N, C-alpha and C positions, 0 to 999 in steps of 0.2 A: 893296333886295330881297335876300334870302338864298336860296341854293340848298343843299340838304342839311341836316345837323343844325344846330341853333342854337348849339351850343357846340363849341369846338375839341376834336378828338380827341387827347388828350395822348399816346396810345400811337402815333400816326401818325408815321412818318418821311417824309422828303421825297419819295421815289420813289412809295410807295403813294398819298400825298396827290396828287401830280401826276397819277398815273394816274386816280384818281377824278375829279379836276378835268377831265381830258380826256374821260373816258367820259361823265360826267354833265352837263357844261356845254359845253365847247368843241366837241366833235364834233357833238352835236345842233344847236348853233347854226349851225355851218358847213353841215351837211347840209340844214337847213331853209332857210337864206338863199342858199346857193350849191350847189344840188344836183348840179351837174355837176363841181364841183371835186374833184380827187383830192388828198388831203393825207396826209402822214405826220406822225408826232409821237413825241416821246420826252422823257425828262429827261436831257439831255446838256449839255456845256459845263462851266462853272465851278460850284463849290458842293460843300460837304462831302457833301451827300446823293448827288451823282453817284458818289462813291467808296464810298458806304455807311457813312460815318463820322459822320453827323450825329447829334447828341444834343440834350438840353435846352439846353445852352449855345449851340448853333448857332442857336437861334431868336432871338437878340438882334439879328441883322442879316442882311439879304440872304437870308432863309430864308422859305419859304412857298409860295404858289401860283405856281410857276415851271414853264415848259413851253417846249420847242422845237417849233415848228410848221413843217413843210416843205411849201411850195407852189411852183408854177412861178414863175419870176422875175417874169413880167409880172402875177402876181396878188398880189404882196406888198403893194402899196399898198392895194388894195381890201380884202384880208383884215385888214390892220392897222386900217383905218378901221372896219370892221364890229365888231371886238373893242373898239376904243375906245368905240364907241357903245353896244354891246349886252351886254357882259359884266355880270353882276349885281355888286352892290357887295361881296358876301361869298359865301363858300362854306365850309360847315362851320364857320361862325363866324369865319373868317379873311378879312381884306380881300383882294380881288382886285387892288387898286391900292395900292402903297406905294412909298416912296422908298428907293433903295439908299444905302449908306454914301457920304457925301460929296456926295450929291445932294439938292436940295430939291424936284425934280419928283416928284409922286405919279403913278404910272402903273402899268398892268398889266405883268406880266413874262412874257407869252407872246411869246417871240422868234419873229417871223414872218420866215422867210428861205427861200431855196432851198437845196437840198443843196450845190450848188457854192459859193454864197456862205458857207455855214456852214463848209465845209472850208477855203476860202481864208482866211477870217478867223482861223482857229486855226492853220493849218499854213503858209500862204503859197502853197499849191498844192492842186489837186484830185487826190487819188490815182488817180482813174479815168483821168486823162490819162497815167498812167505815173509812176513814182517813180525819179528818177535817184539816183546815189550821193550827191550833195550835198544833195538833198532829204532823204534818209534821215538824213544826219548833222545836219541842221538841226532835226530833230524831238526835242524834249525828251520825257521820259517823261510829264510833266504834259500837254503839248500833245496827245500821243497819247491819253491817257486822256480828255481832254475830247471826243474823237471816239469812242473805242472802249468807254469805260466807261458807266455809267448804264444806262438801259433804253429800249428802243424799244417804243412802244405801237401804232404803225401804220406800215406801209411798203408801200403798195399798188404802187408802181412798182419797188420793189427797189433804188432808188438809194442809200438810206441804208445798207442792208446791204452793198452793193458797196463803199462807201467804208470802212466798218468792217472788212470782210474784207481789203481791200488794205493796211490799216495794222496788221494783226494782229501782225506781228513782222518783224524784219529778214530779208532774204535771207541764206542761210547764210554767204556770203563776208563780208558786212558784219558779221554776228554774230561771226565769228572776229576781225575787225578790232577791234571795240569791246571784245571780251574781252581781246585782246592789249593794248589801250591801258590797260585797268585794271591789268593785271599790270605794265605798264611805269610807270604812275603810282606804284604801290606801290614798285617798284624805285628810283624817283627819290628817295623820301623816307624809306624805312625805315631806311637807315643814318644818316640825319640825326637821327632820334629818339635813337639811341644816342649819337651824338656830342654832341648837346645835353646829354644827361644826364651825360656824362663831364666836361663843363666846368662842371657845377653849375647849368645852366639848366633847372631842373625845370619851370618854367612853359612854356618852349619845347618841352621834350620832351612834356609833356602835350598841348599844342596839336597837335603832329605826330601823336601817338598817336590823337587824336580824328579828325584828317583821314584817317589810314590806316584807322581803323574805318569811316568813312563810305564810303571806296572799297571796302573789303571787303564791306560791305552792298550797295553798288551792284553789285558783281560777283555777289553772290548773286541779285539780281534778274535779271541777264543770263543766268545759268545756268539759271534757271527760266523763261526766255522771258516775263518779266513786266515791263510798263512800271512804273517807279518814279514815284510822285507827288512833288509839291513838298515842301519841308521840313516843313511842319506835319504831314503825314500819312505821311512817309517811314518812320518807325519803326513806325507802326500797320500800314501795308501790309506792311512787312518781316516783322512778327510773323505774318502770314498765309501766308508762303511755306513750302513743305514742308521747306526746309532751315533754317528760322529757329531751331529749338531748339538744335542744337549750335553753330551759328555765333553766334547771339544770346548764348548763355551765355559763349562765349569773348570776344565783344566787350564784354559787361558787365564781365568780369574786367579787360580792358584799361582801360576807363574808370574803374574803381574802384581800379586799381593805385596803390600808393604807391612803387614802385621799378621800375627798368628791367627787371629779370629777370622780374617778373610781367607787365609789358606785353609783353615779347618772347614769353613763353610763351603768352599769350592770342592774340596775332596769329599765332604759329606754328600753334596749334591750329585757329584759324579758317581760315587759308589752306590748311592741309593738308586740311581737310575739303572746301574748295571745289575744290582741285586733284583730290582723289579723285572728286568729283562730275563734274568736267570730263573726267577720264579715262574715267569710266563712260559718258559721253555719246559717247565715241569721238572727241573733239576733240583730245586729246593722249594721250601715254603716258609722262609724266614722273613719277618716283617721289616726289621730295622737293620740297616747296614752297620752303623757305628753305635757303640754303647760305651758307657764309662769304663775307664781303665782303673781297676781297683778303687782306692779312695782319692785318687789324684784327679785334678781337673783336666784330664786327658781323655782322648777317645781312641778306640781300636775296633776292628771289625768284630761283630758278634761271633764268638767261637762256634756257634751252632751252624754258621754258613759252611765252613770247611767240613765240619763233622757230618752234616747232612749229605754233602757231596760224596764224601768217602763212604758213608753208609750204603749208598746206592751202588757200590762197585761189587760185582759178582765174581769176576775173574780172580782166583786165588793168587796168581802171580802179581797182579796189579795191587791187590790188597796188601801184599808183603812189601811193597815199595816204601822206602823211608818217607815219612810225612814231610812235606814242605820243600823237598829238593827239586822235584819237577823235571822238566826237560832241560836240554843243554843250554838253551838261551835263558832259562830261568836260573841257571847255576852260574853262568859267567857271561860277561860282555867282552871278554878278551878276543879280539879279532883273529889273532893267530890260532886260537883254538876253534873258533866258530867257522873258519874257512878251511879247516883241515878235517876231512872225514874220519881219519884214523884217530886224531886227537879227540874229536867229539865222542867217538864210540868208547874210547878208553875212559873218558871223563864221567860217563854215566854208568859204568860198571861198578856199582857199590860193593864193597866187601860184605860177605855174608856175616 
């Protein structure tokens, strides 16, 4: 049995499609069968459509009638069974049941869960219980976006909104700490780019330049108080930032450069713009982003930048954090760690 139109809507993207699926099929089914049940819903979690970047290519796997449905924990089993039995076969010409990549099981993809279970599965904790310093450091940008991005279709209890608001952005002291960590990461590697070029290691210099470019872009996200997504959509989301134009142009010059001077100039331009933005936010008052590195003809960030950021931290627990280590995504780019909440949390627990 089909519900809705008999052909796929080629103009539809994931979130409008999910909203229609909820409004036209799932909500009426639940209201008729379980009239006393209070349920929330949205298109959250994983998927390009949650970030607003899905296109025709996205439809070749794991795309379609997907929905997160939030019910009390003791109702999850009954609601799941109801949907298993009573969902129509198709909606708007699309199957309501399909196999995900790497799976053979054909099933519907209405994720039935409680708000608490949803948060813990993605973060390792429920933000409504309070978020301590190490909780914050364990949150990757992508993990945060799986909770805070997308769209909410119904939230009668307000629980979902409370979780999303709690995770909106770092507290100010932690914001200062992760900003300082990016500047210190740049300081650790920028002189190495020049040294590699000096000894004729052009490939090594290019690799370092690319790493520095990624850190500068990450810094741009932090300054705009915006969670960065994982690698596939990192550049696309960066292009949506208010500071993307000048920073992106300079980064493109770095990545296209054929010589050290052009790479240095591009990074200098990008970092100076970011420092000016940081100063305008009242976080620092340092004039020059890059200064000479000892007596060598190399540059590195003015150490005063990170120092001023850290000096503005009042929380004693944040002040005790190791300099330069930062959040989980500043410590590692290992996908197996970044996609595992338990591994992320273990990785940011520094020994005393």
